[in-house]
PDB file of N, CA, C and O in Angstrom:
ATOM      1  N   MET A   1     -41.261  28.701  -0.061  1.00  0.00           N
ATOM      2  CA  MET A   1     -40.543  27.807   0.834  1.00  0.00           C
ATOM      3  C   MET A   1     -41.333  26.511   0.985  1.00  0.00           C
ATOM      4  O   MET A   1     -42.560  26.516   1.079  1.00  0.00           O
ATOM      5  N   LEU A   2     -40.604  25.414   1.005  1.00  0.00           N
ATOM      6  CA  LEU A   2     -41.255  24.109   1.128  1.00  0.00           C
ATOM      7  C   LEU A   2     -41.730  23.884   2.552  1.00  0.00           C
ATOM      8  O   LEU A   2     -41.144  24.399   3.505  1.00  0.00           O
ATOM      9  N   SER A   3     -42.767  23.133   2.682  1.00  0.00           N
ATOM     10  CA  SER A   3     -43.247  22.828   4.025  1.00  0.00           C
ATOM     11  C   SER A   3     -42.294  21.826   4.687  1.00  0.00           C
ATOM     12  O   SER A   3     -41.462  21.219   4.014  1.00  0.00           O
ATOM     13  N   TRP A   4     -42.417  21.661   5.984  1.00  0.00           N
ATOM     14  CA  TRP A   4     -41.470  20.842   6.733  1.00  0.00           C
ATOM     15  C   TRP A   4     -41.532  19.394   6.295  1.00  0.00           C
ATOM     16  O   TRP A   4     -40.490  18.740   6.244  1.00  0.00           O
ATOM     17  N   TRP A   5     -42.683  18.868   5.980  1.00  0.00           N
ATOM     18  CA  TRP A   5     -42.781  17.461   5.614  1.00  0.00           C
ATOM     19  C   TRP A   5     -42.196  17.195   4.230  1.00  0.00           C
ATOM     20  O   TRP A   5     -41.692  16.103   3.966  1.00  0.00           O
ATOM     21  N   VAL A   6     -42.263  18.198   3.339  1.00  0.00           N
ATOM     22  CA  VAL A   6     -41.661  18.039   2.021  1.00  0.00           C
ATOM     23  C   VAL A   6     -40.142  18.049   2.146  1.00  0.00           C
ATOM     24  O   VAL A   6     -39.454  17.273   1.484  1.00  0.00           O
ATOM     25  N   ARG A   7     -39.629  18.925   2.989  1.00  0.00           N
ATOM     26  CA  ARG A   7     -38.170  18.965   3.211  1.00  0.00           C
ATOM     27  C   ARG A   7     -37.673  17.644   3.781  1.00  0.00           C
ATOM     28  O   ARG A   7     -36.665  17.113   3.316  1.00  0.00           O
ATOM     29  N   TRP A   8     -38.366  17.106   4.785  1.00  0.00           N
ATOM     30  CA  TRP A   8     -37.935  15.851   5.385  1.00  0.00           C
ATOM     31  C   TRP A   8     -38.071  14.691   4.415  1.00  0.00           C
ATOM     32  O   TRP A   8     -37.246  13.777   4.419  1.00  0.00           O
ATOM     33  N   LEU A   9     -39.096  14.719   3.591  1.00  0.00           N
ATOM     34  CA  LEU A   9     -39.263  13.688   2.572  1.00  0.00           C
ATOM     35  C   LEU A   9     -38.134  13.754   1.555  1.00  0.00           C
ATOM     36  O   LEU A   9     -37.622  12.720   1.128  1.00  0.00           O
ATOM     37  N   LEU A  10     -37.743  14.955   1.168  1.00  0.00           N
ATOM     38  CA  LEU A  10     -36.630  15.136   0.235  1.00  0.00           C
ATOM     39  C   LEU A  10     -35.318  14.668   0.859  1.00  0.00           C
ATOM     40  O   LEU A  10     -34.527  13.990   0.204  1.00  0.00           O
ATOM     41  N   ILE A  11     -35.084  15.026   2.120  1.00  0.00           N
ATOM     42  CA  ILE A  11     -33.872  14.596   2.821  1.00  0.00           C
ATOM     43  C   ILE A  11     -33.827  13.068   2.923  1.00  0.00           C
ATOM     44  O   ILE A  11     -32.778  12.463   2.701  1.00  0.00           O
ATOM     45  N   ALA A  12     -34.958  12.447   3.258  1.00  0.00           N
ATOM     46  CA  ALA A  12     -35.002  10.990   3.388  1.00  0.00           C
ATOM     47  C   ALA A  12     -34.764  10.322   2.041  1.00  0.00           C
ATOM     48  O   ALA A  12     -34.065   9.311   1.965  1.00  0.00           O
ATOM     49  N   THR A  13     -35.337  10.875   0.980  1.00  0.00           N
ATOM     50  CA  THR A  13     -35.161  10.296  -0.353  1.00  0.00           C
ATOM     51  C   THR A  13     -33.710  10.378  -0.800  1.00  0.00           C
ATOM     52  O   THR A  13     -33.166   9.406  -1.324  1.00  0.00           O
ATOM     53  N   VAL A  14     -33.075  11.539  -0.596  1.00  0.00           N
ATOM     54  CA  VAL A  14     -31.672  11.703  -0.985  1.00  0.00           C
ATOM     55  C   VAL A  14     -30.782  10.781  -0.142  1.00  0.00           C
ATOM     56  O   VAL A  14     -29.855  10.163  -0.666  1.00  0.00           O
ATOM     57  N   GLY A  15     -31.061  10.689   1.152  1.00  0.00           N
ATOM     58  CA  GLY A  15     -30.276   9.818   2.022  1.00  0.00           C
ATOM     59  C   GLY A  15     -30.409   8.359   1.650  1.00  0.00           C
ATOM     60  O   GLY A  15     -29.421   7.625   1.636  1.00  0.00           O
ATOM     61  N   LEU A  16     -31.627   7.931   1.348  1.00  0.00           N
ATOM     62  CA  LEU A  16     -31.851   6.551   0.942  1.00  0.00           C
ATOM     63  C   LEU A  16     -31.165   6.256  -0.386  1.00  0.00           C
ATOM     64  O   LEU A  16     -30.582   5.187  -0.565  1.00  0.00           O
ATOM     65  N   SER A  17     -31.236   7.202  -1.311  1.00  0.00           N
ATOM     66  CA  SER A  17     -30.572   7.016  -2.607  1.00  0.00           C
ATOM     67  C   SER A  17     -29.063   6.917  -2.441  1.00  0.00           C
ATOM     68  O   SER A  17     -28.425   6.071  -3.068  1.00  0.00           O
ATOM     69  N   ALA A  18     -28.487   7.769  -1.608  1.00  0.00           N
ATOM     70  CA  ALA A  18     -27.040   7.724  -1.377  1.00  0.00           C
ATOM     71  C   ALA A  18     -26.640   6.409  -0.727  1.00  0.00           C
ATOM     72  O   ALA A  18     -25.605   5.838  -1.068  1.00  0.00           O
ATOM     73  N   SER A  19     -27.446   5.929   0.199  1.00  0.00           N
ATOM     74  CA  SER A  19     -27.149   4.667   0.868  1.00  0.00           C
ATOM     75  C   SER A  19     -27.217   3.499  -0.105  1.00  0.00           C
ATOM     76  O   SER A  19     -26.360   2.616  -0.078  1.00  0.00           O
ATOM     77  N   MET A  20     -28.238   3.491  -0.972  1.00  0.00           N
ATOM     78  CA  MET A  20     -28.359   2.418  -1.965  1.00  0.00           C
ATOM     79  C   MET A  20     -27.204   2.461  -2.950  1.00  0.00           C
ATOM     80  O   MET A  20     -26.698   1.413  -3.353  1.00  0.00           O
ATOM     81  N   TYR A  21     -26.780   3.654  -3.344  1.00  0.00           N
ATOM     82  CA  TYR A  21     -25.653   3.782  -4.269  1.00  0.00           C
ATOM     83  C   TYR A  21     -24.376   3.243  -3.621  1.00  0.00           C
ATOM     84  O   TYR A  21     -23.601   2.535  -4.264  1.00  0.00           O
ATOM     85  N   ALA A  22     -24.160   3.580  -2.344  1.00  0.00           N
ATOM     86  CA  ALA A  22     -22.960   3.111  -1.649  1.00  0.00           C
ATOM     87  C   ALA A  22     -22.963   1.592  -1.517  1.00  0.00           C
ATOM     88  O   ALA A  22     -21.938   0.943  -1.727  1.00  0.00           O
ATOM     89  N   MET A  23     -24.113   1.029  -1.169  1.00  0.00           N
ATOM     90  CA  MET A  23     -24.184  -0.431  -1.024  1.00  0.00           C
ATOM     91  C   MET A  23     -23.981  -1.130  -2.362  1.00  0.00           C
ATOM     92  O   MET A  23     -23.334  -2.176  -2.425  1.00  0.00           O
ATOM     93  N   ASP A  24     -24.528  -0.563  -3.425  1.00  0.00           N
ATOM     94  CA  ASP A  24     -24.347  -1.149  -4.749  1.00  0.00           C
ATOM     95  C   ASP A  24     -22.886  -1.073  -5.179  1.00  0.00           C
ATOM     96  O   ASP A  24     -22.361  -2.007  -5.785  1.00  0.00           O
ATOM     97  N   THR A  25     -22.230   0.047  -4.862  1.00  0.00           N
ATOM     98  CA  THR A  25     -20.813   0.199  -5.198  1.00  0.00           C
ATOM     99  C   THR A  25     -19.978  -0.855  -4.469  1.00  0.00           C
ATOM    100  O   THR A  25     -19.083  -1.458  -5.061  1.00  0.00           O
ATOM    101  N   VAL A  26     -20.268  -1.074  -3.203  1.00  0.00           N
ATOM    102  CA  VAL A  26     -19.535  -2.088  -2.434  1.00  0.00           C
ATOM    103  C   VAL A  26     -19.813  -3.479  -2.987  1.00  0.00           C
ATOM    104  O   VAL A  26     -18.904  -4.306  -3.059  1.00  0.00           O
ATOM    105  N   ARG A  27     -21.057  -3.749  -3.378  1.00  0.00           N
ATOM    106  CA  ARG A  27     -21.406  -5.058  -3.931  1.00  0.00           C
ATOM    107  C   ARG A  27     -20.652  -5.313  -5.222  1.00  0.00           C
ATOM    108  O   ARG A  27     -20.119  -6.404  -5.423  1.00  0.00           O
ATOM    109  N   VAL A  28     -20.602  -4.327  -6.094  1.00  0.00           N
ATOM    110  CA  VAL A  28     -19.895  -4.498  -7.365  1.00  0.00           C
ATOM    111  C   VAL A  28     -18.398  -4.635  -7.122  1.00  0.00           C
ATOM    112  O   VAL A  28     -17.736  -5.454  -7.760  1.00  0.00           O
ATOM    113  N   ALA A  29     -17.863  -3.839  -6.203  1.00  0.00           N
ATOM    114  CA  ALA A  29     -16.427  -3.903  -5.918  1.00  0.00           C
ATOM    115  C   ALA A  29     -16.044  -5.261  -5.327  1.00  0.00           C
ATOM    116  O   ALA A  29     -14.941  -5.754  -5.562  1.00  0.00           O
ATOM    117  N   SER A  30     -16.943  -5.854  -4.569  1.00  0.00           N
ATOM    118  CA  SER A  30     -16.613  -7.147  -3.959  1.00  0.00           C
ATOM    119  C   SER A  30     -16.626  -8.281  -4.975  1.00  0.00           C
ATOM    120  O   SER A  30     -16.076  -9.348  -4.704  1.00  0.00           O
ATOM    121  N   THR A  31     -17.241  -8.078  -6.140  1.00  0.00           N
ATOM    122  CA  THR A  31     -17.257  -9.134  -7.147  1.00  0.00           C
ATOM    123  C   THR A  31     -16.080  -9.045  -8.105  1.00  0.00           C
ATOM    124  O   THR A  31     -15.870  -9.955  -8.907  1.00  0.00           O
ATOM    125  N   LEU A  32     -15.312  -7.970  -8.038  1.00  0.00           N
ATOM    126  CA  LEU A  32     -14.181  -7.819  -8.937  1.00  0.00           C
ATOM    127  C   LEU A  32     -13.057  -8.762  -8.528  1.00  0.00           C
ATOM    128  O   LEU A  32     -12.849  -8.980  -7.334  1.00  0.00           O
ATOM    129  N   PRO A  33     -12.331  -9.324  -9.484  1.00  0.00           N
ATOM    130  CA  PRO A  33     -11.220 -10.211  -9.122  1.00  0.00           C
ATOM    131  C   PRO A  33     -10.084  -9.409  -8.486  1.00  0.00           C
ATOM    132  O   PRO A  33      -9.795  -8.281  -8.886  1.00  0.00           O
ATOM    133  N   VAL A  34      -9.463 -10.010  -7.503  1.00  0.00           N
ATOM    134  CA  VAL A  34      -8.350  -9.361  -6.813  1.00  0.00           C
ATOM    135  C   VAL A  34      -7.058  -9.989  -7.319  1.00  0.00           C
ATOM    136  O   VAL A  34      -6.856 -11.194  -7.163  1.00  0.00           O
ATOM    137  N   PRO A  35      -6.177  -9.189  -7.926  1.00  0.00           N
ATOM    138  CA  PRO A  35      -4.924  -9.775  -8.412  1.00  0.00           C
ATOM    139  C   PRO A  35      -4.024 -10.156  -7.233  1.00  0.00           C
ATOM    140  O   PRO A  35      -4.104  -9.540  -6.171  1.00  0.00           O
ATOM    141  N   PRO A  36      -3.184 -11.147  -7.411  1.00  0.00           N
ATOM    142  CA  PRO A  36      -2.278 -11.523  -6.326  1.00  0.00           C
ATOM    143  C   PRO A  36      -1.295 -10.382  -6.062  1.00  0.00           C
ATOM    144  O   PRO A  36      -0.992  -9.601  -6.963  1.00  0.00           O
ATOM    145  N   PRO A  37      -0.808 -10.289  -4.847  1.00  0.00           N
ATOM    146  CA  PRO A  37       0.127  -9.205  -4.545  1.00  0.00           C
ATOM    147  C   PRO A  37       1.400  -9.326  -5.378  1.00  0.00           C
ATOM    148  O   PRO A  37       1.902 -10.424  -5.617  1.00  0.00           O
ATOM    149  N   ILE A  38       1.892  -8.217  -5.798  1.00  0.00           N
ATOM    150  CA  ILE A  38       3.101  -8.190  -6.623  1.00  0.00           C
ATOM    151  C   ILE A  38       4.306  -8.370  -5.712  1.00  0.00           C
ATOM    152  O   ILE A  38       4.449  -7.681  -4.702  1.00  0.00           O
ATOM    153  N   GLN A  39       5.153  -9.289  -6.080  1.00  0.00           N
ATOM    154  CA  GLN A  39       6.371  -9.509  -5.307  1.00  0.00           C
ATOM    155  C   GLN A  39       7.339  -8.367  -5.600  1.00  0.00           C
ATOM    156  O   GLN A  39       7.641  -8.093  -6.762  1.00  0.00           O
ATOM    157  N   PRO A  40       7.815  -7.713  -4.578  1.00  0.00           N
ATOM    158  CA  PRO A  40       8.718  -6.590  -4.833  1.00  0.00           C
ATOM    159  C   PRO A  40      10.047  -7.047  -5.403  1.00  0.00           C
ATOM    160  O   PRO A  40      10.579  -8.090  -5.024  1.00  0.00           O
ATOM    161  N   LYS A  41      10.566  -6.257  -6.310  1.00  0.00           N
ATOM    162  CA  LYS A  41      11.867  -6.578  -6.897  1.00  0.00           C
ATOM    163  C   LYS A  41      12.991  -6.310  -5.909  1.00  0.00           C
ATOM    164  O   LYS A  41      14.115  -6.779  -6.088  1.00  0.00           O
ATOM    165  N   GLU A  42      12.678  -5.552  -4.865  1.00  0.00           N
ATOM    166  CA  GLU A  42      13.692  -5.238  -3.860  1.00  0.00           C
ATOM    167  C   GLU A  42      14.093  -6.472  -3.068  1.00  0.00           C
ATOM    168  O   GLU A  42      15.172  -6.500  -2.476  1.00  0.00           O
ATOM    169  N   ALA A  43      13.247  -7.487  -3.048  1.00  0.00           N
ATOM    170  CA  ALA A  43      13.570  -8.690  -2.282  1.00  0.00           C
ATOM    171  C   ALA A  43      14.848  -9.329  -2.813  1.00  0.00           C
ATOM    172  O   ALA A  43      15.672  -9.805  -2.032  1.00  0.00           O
ATOM    173  N   LYS A  44      15.019  -9.345  -4.135  1.00  0.00           N
ATOM    174  CA  LYS A  44      16.238  -9.893  -4.706  1.00  0.00           C
ATOM    175  C   LYS A  44      17.437  -9.021  -4.372  1.00  0.00           C
ATOM    176  O   LYS A  44      18.532  -9.528  -4.126  1.00  0.00           O
ATOM    177  N   ALA A  45      17.231  -7.711  -4.364  1.00  0.00           N
ATOM    178  CA  ALA A  45      18.321  -6.800  -4.039  1.00  0.00           C
ATOM    179  C   ALA A  45      18.707  -6.934  -2.567  1.00  0.00           C
ATOM    180  O   ALA A  45      19.879  -6.815  -2.213  1.00  0.00           O
ATOM    181  N   ASN A  46      17.715  -7.182  -1.715  1.00  0.00           N
ATOM    182  CA  ASN A  46      18.006  -7.341  -0.288  1.00  0.00           C
ATOM    183  C   ASN A  46      18.818  -8.597  -0.029  1.00  0.00           C
ATOM    184  O   ASN A  46      19.604  -8.637   0.917  1.00  0.00           O
ATOM    185  N   GLU A  47      18.643  -9.626  -0.851  1.00  0.00           N
ATOM    186  CA  GLU A  47      19.422 -10.841  -0.673  1.00  0.00           C
ATOM    187  C   GLU A  47      20.889 -10.596  -1.000  1.00  0.00           C
ATOM    188  O   GLU A  47      21.769 -11.235  -0.423  1.00  0.00           O
ATOM    189  N   LYS A  48      21.152  -9.689  -1.911  1.00  0.00           N
ATOM    190  CA  LYS A  48      22.525  -9.418  -2.318  1.00  0.00           C
ATOM    191  C   LYS A  48      23.222  -8.468  -1.360  1.00  0.00           C
ATOM    192  O   LYS A  48      24.451  -8.466  -1.288  1.00  0.00           O
ATOM    193  N   LYS A  49      22.481  -7.672  -0.635  1.00  0.00           N
ATOM    194  CA  LYS A  49      23.094  -6.670   0.228  1.00  0.00           C
ATOM    195  C   LYS A  49      23.982  -7.277   1.312  1.00  0.00           C
ATOM    196  O   LYS A  49      25.076  -6.759   1.533  1.00  0.00           O
ATOM    197  N   PRO A  50      23.579  -8.337   1.996  1.00  0.00           N
ATOM    198  CA  PRO A  50      24.476  -8.886   3.006  1.00  0.00           C
ATOM    199  C   PRO A  50      25.802  -9.358   2.412  1.00  0.00           C
ATOM    200  O   PRO A  50      26.858  -9.169   3.016  1.00  0.00           O
ATOM    201  N   ALA A  51      25.747  -9.967   1.240  1.00  0.00           N
ATOM    202  CA  ALA A  51      26.991 -10.413   0.616  1.00  0.00           C
ATOM    203  C   ALA A  51      27.858  -9.214   0.268  1.00  0.00           C
ATOM    204  O   ALA A  51      29.071  -9.245   0.473  1.00  0.00           O
ATOM    205  N   ASN A  52      27.248  -8.162  -0.254  1.00  0.00           N
ATOM    206  CA  ASN A  52      28.010  -6.955  -0.565  1.00  0.00           C
ATOM    207  C   ASN A  52      28.565  -6.324   0.712  1.00  0.00           C
ATOM    208  O   ASN A  52      29.682  -5.808   0.721  1.00  0.00           O
ATOM    209  N   ALA A  53      27.784  -6.368   1.780  1.00  0.00           N
ATOM    210  CA  ALA A  53      28.248  -5.796   3.039  1.00  0.00           C
ATOM    211  C   ALA A  53      29.436  -6.581   3.577  1.00  0.00           C
ATOM    212  O   ALA A  53      30.384  -6.001   4.105  1.00  0.00           O
ATOM    213  N   VAL A  54      29.381  -7.919   3.438  1.00  0.00           N
ATOM    214  CA  VAL A  54      30.505  -8.745   3.897  1.00  0.00           C
ATOM    215  C   VAL A  54      31.733  -8.453   3.046  1.00  0.00           C
ATOM    216  O   VAL A  54      32.840  -8.353   3.574  1.00  0.00           O
ATOM    217  N   ALA A  55      31.552  -8.317   1.749  1.00  0.00           N
ATOM    218  CA  ALA A  55      32.678  -8.019   0.866  1.00  0.00           C
ATOM    219  C   ALA A  55      33.275  -6.659   1.203  1.00  0.00           C
ATOM    220  O   ALA A  55      34.496  -6.503   1.229  1.00  0.00           O
ATOM    221  N   LYS A  56      32.414  -5.670   1.463  1.00  0.00           N
ATOM    222  CA  LYS A  56      32.934  -4.345   1.812  1.00  0.00           C
ATOM    223  C   LYS A  56      33.654  -4.373   3.143  1.00  0.00           C
ATOM    224  O   LYS A  56      34.674  -3.707   3.319  1.00  0.00           O
ATOM    225  N   ALA A  57      33.117  -5.154   4.092  1.00  0.00           N
ATOM    226  CA  ALA A  57      33.768  -5.248   5.393  1.00  0.00           C
ATOM    227  C   ALA A  57      35.143  -5.899   5.265  1.00  0.00           C
ATOM    228  O   ALA A  57      36.096  -5.461   5.909  1.00  0.00           O
ATOM    229  N   SER A  58      35.253  -6.943   4.438  1.00  0.00           N
ATOM    230  CA  SER A  58      36.550  -7.598   4.272  1.00  0.00           C
ATOM    231  C   SER A  58      37.521  -6.672   3.550  1.00  0.00           C
ATOM    232  O   SER A  58      38.718  -6.693   3.838  1.00  0.00           O
ATOM    233  N   GLN A  59      37.030  -5.863   2.621  1.00  0.00           N
ATOM    234  CA  GLN A  59      37.896  -4.892   1.956  1.00  0.00           C
ATOM    235  C   GLN A  59      38.376  -3.840   2.951  1.00  0.00           C
ATOM    236  O   GLN A  59      39.535  -3.426   2.925  1.00  0.00           O
ATOM    237  N   MET A  60      37.474  -3.418   3.823  1.00  0.00           N
ATOM    238  CA  MET A  60      37.877  -2.422   4.821  1.00  0.00           C
ATOM    239  C   MET A  60      38.892  -3.017   5.790  1.00  0.00           C
ATOM    240  O   MET A  60      39.803  -2.325   6.244  1.00  0.00           O
ATOM    241  N   ASP A  61      38.733  -4.309   6.107  1.00  0.00           N
ATOM    242  CA  ASP A  61      39.716  -4.973   6.963  1.00  0.00           C
ATOM    243  C   ASP A  61      41.080  -5.004   6.279  1.00  0.00           C
ATOM    244  O   ASP A  61      42.109  -4.772   6.914  1.00  0.00           O
ATOM    245  N   LYS A  62      41.077  -5.291   4.981  1.00  0.00           N
ATOM    246  CA  LYS A  62      42.338  -5.310   4.244  1.00  0.00           C
ATOM    247  C   LYS A  62      42.967  -3.926   4.221  1.00  0.00           C
ATOM    248  O   LYS A  62      44.182  -3.793   4.372  1.00  0.00           O
ATOM    249  N   VAL A  63      42.161  -2.907   4.034  1.00  0.00           N
ATOM    250  CA  VAL A  63      42.684  -1.532   4.021  1.00  0.00           C
ATOM    251  C   VAL A  63      43.229  -1.168   5.396  1.00  0.00           C
ATOM    252  O   VAL A  63      44.288  -0.551   5.511  1.00  0.00           O
ATOM    253  N   ALA A  64      42.494  -1.557   6.439  1.00  0.00           N
ATOM    254  CA  ALA A  64      42.951  -1.263   7.797  1.00  0.00           C
ATOM    255  C   ALA A  64      44.262  -1.985   8.097  1.00  0.00           C
ATOM    256  O   ALA A  64      45.170  -1.410   8.697  1.00  0.00           O
ATOM    257  N   ASP A  65      44.357  -3.245   7.679  1.00  0.00           N
ATOM    258  CA  ASP A  65      45.598  -3.998   7.877  1.00  0.00           C
ATOM    259  C   ASP A  65      46.761  -3.375   7.108  1.00  0.00           C
ATOM    260  O   ASP A  65      47.886  -3.320   7.605  1.00  0.00           O
ATOM    261  N   ALA A  66      46.480  -2.905   5.889  1.00  0.00           N
ATOM    262  CA  ALA A  66      47.541  -2.280   5.083  1.00  0.00           C
ATOM    263  C   ALA A  66      48.008  -0.988   5.742  1.00  0.00           C
ATOM    264  O   ALA A  66      49.201  -0.683   5.738  1.00  0.00           O
ATOM    265  N   LEU A  67      47.091  -0.241   6.297  1.00  0.00           N
ATOM    266  CA  LEU A  67      47.462   1.022   6.947  1.00  0.00           C
ATOM    267  C   LEU A  67      48.240   0.777   8.225  1.00  0.00           C
ATOM    268  O   LEU A  67      49.106   1.571   8.593  1.00  0.00           O
ATOM    269  N   GLU A  68      47.931  -0.336   8.914  1.00  0.00           N
ATOM    270  CA  GLU A  68      48.673  -0.662  10.124  1.00  0.00           C
ATOM    271  C   GLU A  68      50.028  -1.266   9.823  1.00  0.00           C
ATOM    272  O   GLU A  68      50.895  -1.317  10.696  1.00  0.00           O
ATOM    273  N   GLY A  69      50.218  -1.724   8.595  1.00  0.00           N
ATOM    274  CA  GLY A  69      51.489  -2.287   8.207  1.00  0.00           C
ATOM    275  C   GLY A  69      51.589  -3.780   8.355  1.00  0.00           C
ATOM    276  O   GLY A  69      52.694  -4.314   8.443  1.00  0.00           O
ATOM    277  N   HIS A  70      50.476  -4.468   8.385  1.00  0.00           N
ATOM    278  CA  HIS A  70      50.516  -5.934   8.504  1.00  0.00           C
ATOM    279  C   HIS A  70      50.735  -6.542   7.170  1.00  0.00           C
ATOM    280  O   HIS A  70      50.801  -7.765   7.053  1.00  0.00           O
TER     281      HIS A  70
END
């Protein structure tokens, strides 16, 4: 069994190594280029939805008028 000071020295060494690895990973990640955000294709579809909704509403109005006999 290792003595107490050897165990603590080992724990400190592993902890320091893990901390240095984490800091190095963050440093490298911060130097990577960040691509611009991708514009969603749904934005174009969302622009068309109100027009389609208006068209469907007018069709439903026509159907309702036809059923009422106007």
